[in-house]
Every structure is written in C-alpha cells, then in structure tokens.
N, C-alpha and C positions, 0 to 999 in steps of 0.2 A: 235182682236180687244184690247189684255190686253199690249202687247208692246207700243201697242196707250196711252193706260192709264197711261204708267209709265213715259212719258215725260211730259202730263199734271199734273200729280198730283205732278210735280216740279214747274211748270211756272204758273197753275190756280188751283188750288188746289178746290175750292168752288166748281168750275163749272164739275170738273173731279168728284168727290164724286158723284155729283149730276149724272153725266152721269154713272158711276159704278153702281151708286143703281139703275138705268132703268134696265139695261142687264139683271140682274138675272144670273148670270156667275155661271155654276155650279163648284164644286170644282176642278174635275178631268181637267177640262178646263184649269182654272185658273191653276192648277199646270205644267200643261203640255206647257202652254203659258206665263208663268209669272215666277212662284217659281221658277220650275226648272232650268230654264235659267240665271234665276238674280244670284241667289245660285250659281252658277258655276263661277263667276266674284270674289269672295272673297276669295272661296279654288283654282281656278286656281293661281291667281294673287300670293297667298300665297307658294305656290307651287315652283312658278318660284322665287320670294323675296327670299326666306329661301335657295334654291338650288343654285342657279347663282348667286345672288348680295350678299347674307348673310349681317350680322349686327356687330356693331362694338358697346363694351361696353366700354364706356371712350376712354382713350387712345391705347386700348390692340388691338389685332388683328382680321381680321375680321373674323367673326364664320358663318359655314355653316352647312347645317343639309343634313344626307345622300339622296338620292333620295327614298329608301323603307323606310326610316321614315317619310320623309316628304309627299309622297305617304300617307303613313297610316293613319297620321295625320289630313290631307287635307280631306281625304274622310270620319273619322270621323266626324272633322269640318262642312262637306257640309250635312251628314246626319243628326247630329245636327239641322243645321238652317233648315230641311226640317220638321222635325218633332217638332221643335220649334214652326213654322210657325202654324199649324195644332193643336199643345197644346194650344197656346195660343187663336186659333181662338175658339175649343172648350171650353174654359174657358170662353170666351165674350158670346158665347149662353147661356152656362149652368145661367149665372148670368142676364142674359137678361129679365129675369121677373121680378127679382127681383127690376129693374128700371124700371120698366114699357113697356117692348118692347114688341109688338105683336108678335105672333109666326111666322110670315107671314115674319118679319123682320129681325130674325135670320138670318146673315149674319156673323159670328164672324172671316171664315179664310177670306173671303174677306177684311176686314177690316186689320186683320193681315198683309196678304201677301202685301197691296198697303202701310201700314204705315211703314214695312219695308224695303220699293224700296229704300231710300235714304242708306240705310245700306248696301244695297247689292252694288250700284253702287258703292260708297266711297270704297269698298272695294279692289278695282284699285289701290289703294295708296299701296297695301301689296307688290306689286312689289318693292319699295325701301322701304326696312325695317330698316327704322332712327325713333327710339323712338317718337324724338320730333312732328317727323312730323307726324306719325301715330297718335297720341294722339292728335292733332290740328284737323286731319280730322275724326278721328272719335267721337270728340266732335261735331262738328258740325254736320256730318249725324245722331247723338243720338238727336240734338236739333231739326232739321229738322222733323224726325220720331215723338218726340211728340208733338210736332206744328202739324202735317197731326194726330195726333189720336185724340186730342182733337177738332180739327176742323172737322173731318171727322166724327166718334163716332156719333154725333146728328144725321147729317144728312143722315147717311146711315142706322141707326138705327130710323130715324125718332120720335127721343123725342126732349121734350125742350133742350135748352143749358145749364141751370144750370143742370138738370138731368145728361145732357151729361157730365158732367164736372164732377161730382163724377163717374158716370159710366168708364171714362175716366181714373180718380184716381186710382180706383180698378184697372183697367186694367195693368197701370204701374206699379203699386207695386207687381201684380202678374208677370211681365214679369222680374223685379229685384230679385223677388224671385229663377225663373225659372234661370238666370244667376246664383246666389250664387250656386245654387243645380248644374247645368252645371259645373262649377268651381270644384266642391267637386268631382263629376264623372271623370275630368280630372284628378285630385290626384290618384285616384282609378284605374284608365286605368294605368295610368304614373306606379305603384307600382307594376302591375302585368306585367311590360315588354314591354308595347305597348306605350313607350315614346322618346324622341327626341334622335336619334343617332349623334353628330357632326363627322364631319370633317374639316380637316385643309386646 
C-alpha cells in the first residue's frame, strides 16, 4: 500500500493521511515498501547527472565526476536520507508527549517518511544538474513537504490543529538543524579524502 499512498499524498493529502493513520504500518514494512525505493530516485539521478551529463558554472566547460567518486558520494547521500528519516521520526516520537499525543499514536517515522515524498520524487531533476533548475525544483519540493507536515501531523497524531501547528514547527526546526549538521559532516568527510573527483 505504501507506493499507492505516494500518489495520494500528493493529490489529496487530507484523505490520504486519514488512510495512512488507519493502516498502522510497521517501520520495517514502511522502509521496505516506500523509503528504500523512493530514496533511490535522487541518489540514482544524481549519479547519472554528475557522471554522464555534468554541470556548467557560468560560461566555463562542463564538469563531471568520476564514476567512483560519484558512486561514493551517492551511496553516502542515500544512507544519509535513510538515516535522516529514521532520526526525524524518532525526534517526533520523543517530543510527542510534550504536545499531548497518546503513546499509541506515536507515528513519527511514518510522518517523516511520507512528508519527505515530494523531496524524493523531485530528486529525479538531478539527472539534469543545472543549478537554477535544481534550485526551483528543490524549493517547490520543500514547500510541498512543509505543507504535508503541517497538514498531516494533527491528523496522524490525533491532536488539535493549533497544537499540531506548534509541534510541526518544532519538527521543521529540528529538520533544519539536522540539515546544517549534515553539511558539516560532509565537509569533514571531504577533508579526509572522500570528496569529489572531477574528470574533464
């Protein structure tokens, strides 16, 4: 059912969040049928885009990554996405009681996974690594994910909308902090030699 929810969450999120809440999907099933598959889209697209197409800065020549370098970076990116969904989900569950969520309604990983759906799907644009195109696509995907978070959290956790708004804002803040941390980790990884290797 997870992949069916992928389309529903984009076209009629209210009804789809209700349907997701009724299902009680396990974390393992969710990862196997949704997260692992969809997270491959941006990783595979980035590999193709950076090795076969390349990108251009200003009027300069097209730059590409070597296949080994691109594979290393894309595998790390893929792993970071899988871990990120899990960590954000656990953060949501940890703070659920603060916002009056019943223990039986702790569905943080489910919320994180389906909220990230637009980001996963829009990742296909990485096959064409042009900066402004990717920025526009990324902004649209982030906006839709934020909308899904604010719309879905009160439904999935069965709490009032005003409390859900505050909770969703906390989750969004944690996500931004995690993003900054991921960028810092990327710099550290590059400094120890697992960085981009360019080819002409």
